[in-house]
C-alpha positions as CSV (number, residue, x, y, z in Angstrom):
1,M,0.0,0.0,0.0
2,G,1.3,3.4,-0.9
3,E,1.7,6.4,1.3
4,A,-1.1,8.9,1.9
5,A,-2.6,10.3,-1.3
6,L,-1.0,13.5,-2.6
7,E,-3.0,16.5,-3.5
8,I,-2.7,17.0,-7.2
9,L,-1.2,20.4,-7.9
10,K,-3.4,22.8,-9.7
11,G,-2.8,22.5,-13.4
12,T,-1.2,19.0,-13.3
13,L,-4.4,16.9,-13.7
14,D,-4.5,17.6,-17.4
15,I,-0.9,16.4,-18.0
16,L,-1.7,13.3,-15.9
17,I,-4.8,12.5,-18.0
18,L,-3.0,13.1,-21.3
19,N,-0.1,10.9,-20.2
20,A,-2.5,8.1,-19.1
21,L,-4.2,8.3,-22.6
22,K,-0.8,8.2,-24.4
23,R,-1.0,4.4,-23.9
24,G,-4.4,4.2,-25.8
25,P,-8.1,5.0,-25.3
26,N,-9.6,4.5,-21.9
27,H,-12.7,5.4,-19.9
28,G,-12.8,7.7,-16.8
29,Y,-12.6,4.9,-14.2
30,G,-9.8,3.3,-16.1
31,I,-7.8,6.5,-16.2
32,A,-8.3,7.0,-12.5
33,R,-7.2,3.5,-11.8
34,W,-4.2,3.8,-14.1
35,L,-3.1,7.0,-12.3
36,K,-3.5,5.4,-8.9
37,N,-1.7,2.2,-9.8
38,N,1.2,4.0,-11.6
39,S,1.8,6.5,-8.7
40,S,2.0,3.9,-5.9
41,E,-1.5,5.0,-5.0
42,A,-0.3,8.6,-4.4
43,F,-2.6,10.1,-7.0
44,Q,-6.2,9.2,-6.3
45,V,-8.3,11.3,-8.6
46,E,-11.9,11.8,-7.5
47,E,-14.8,11.7,-9.9
48,G,-15.6,15.3,-9.1
49,A,-12.3,16.4,-10.5
50,L,-11.8,13.9,-13.2
51,Y,-15.0,14.1,-15.3
52,P,-15.1,17.9,-15.5
53,A,-11.4,17.8,-16.6
54,L,-12.2,15.2,-19.3
55,R,-15.2,17.3,-20.6
56,R,-13.1,20.5,-20.6
57,M,-10.2,18.8,-22.4
58,E,-12.6,17.3,-24.9
59,K,-14.1,20.7,-25.5
60,R,-10.6,22.2,-26.1
61,G,-9.9,19.5,-28.7
62,L,-7.3,17.7,-26.7
63,L,-9.4,14.5,-26.4
64,A,-11.8,12.7,-28.7
65,A,-14.5,10.5,-27.1
66,D,-16.6,7.6,-28.3
67,W,-19.0,5.3,-26.5
68,D,-18.1,1.6,-26.2
69,V,-18.6,-1.4,-24.0
70,T,-16.1,-2.1,-21.1
71,D,-14.7,-5.5,-20.3
72,T,-17.5,-5.9,-17.7
73,G,-20.2,-5.2,-20.3
74,R,-21.0,-1.7,-19.3
75,E,-21.3,1.2,-21.7
76,A,-18.7,3.9,-21.1
77,K,-17.3,6.9,-22.8
78,Y,-13.7,6.2,-24.0
79,Y,-11.3,9.1,-24.4
80,S,-8.3,9.2,-26.7
81,L,-5.7,11.8,-27.5
82,T,-6.1,14.0,-30.6
83,P,-3.1,15.3,-32.4
84,E,-3.6,18.6,-30.5
85,G,-3.6,16.5,-27.2
86,E,-0.4,14.9,-28.2
87,R,1.2,18.3,-28.9
88,E,-0.1,19.6,-25.6
89,L,1.3,16.6,-23.7
90,A,4.8,17.1,-25.3
91,T,4.8,20.8,-24.4
92,A,3.5,20.1,-20.8
93,Q,6.1,17.4,-20.2
94,A,8.9,19.6,-21.3
95,N,7.7,22.4,-19.1
96,W,7.2,20.1,-16.1
97,E,10.7,18.6,-16.6
98,R,12.2,22.1,-16.5
99,Y,10.1,22.9,-13.4
100,V,11.2,19.8,-11.6
101,L,14.9,20.5,-12.4
102,A,14.6,24.1,-11.2
103,M,12.9,23.0,-8.0
104,A,15.6,20.4,-7.4
105,Q,18.3,23.0,-7.9
106,V,16.7,25.4,-5.4
107,L,16.0,22.7,-2.8
108,E,19.5,21.3,-3.0
109,G,20.9,24.8,-2.6
110,A,18.6,25.6,0.3
111,G,20.4,27.5,3.0
112,E,23.2,28.7,0.7
113,R,23.8,32.3,0.1
C-alpha cells in the first residue's frame, strides 16, 4: 500500500490524464485506476475532479470521445488523444521537466547564500 494520497497540484491533472491516454483509449474509471496504480497510490483522482477535466479537455480539442462497452459489459465513454492533445502533452512534459529540475536545484541549494 502506498503512502497517503498526494494533493494533485493545480494545473497538473491535465498532463496526468494526457499521459494516461498516451497508452491508448480509456474510460474515466480506467484513467483514475491507471493513475492510482502508476503512482504507488499517491494520485487518487476523485470523480468530481476527473470528469469535469475530461469534458473540458474534450471541448478544447485535446481529447476525442466515443461510447463503447467495457470488459465488464457496461457502456462507457472512451477518451483518446487527438493530435492537439499529443502536442499539448509534449509541451506540458517539457515544461514540467524544467520545473522539476529548477525545484531540485533550489531545494539542493537551500540555505546557501
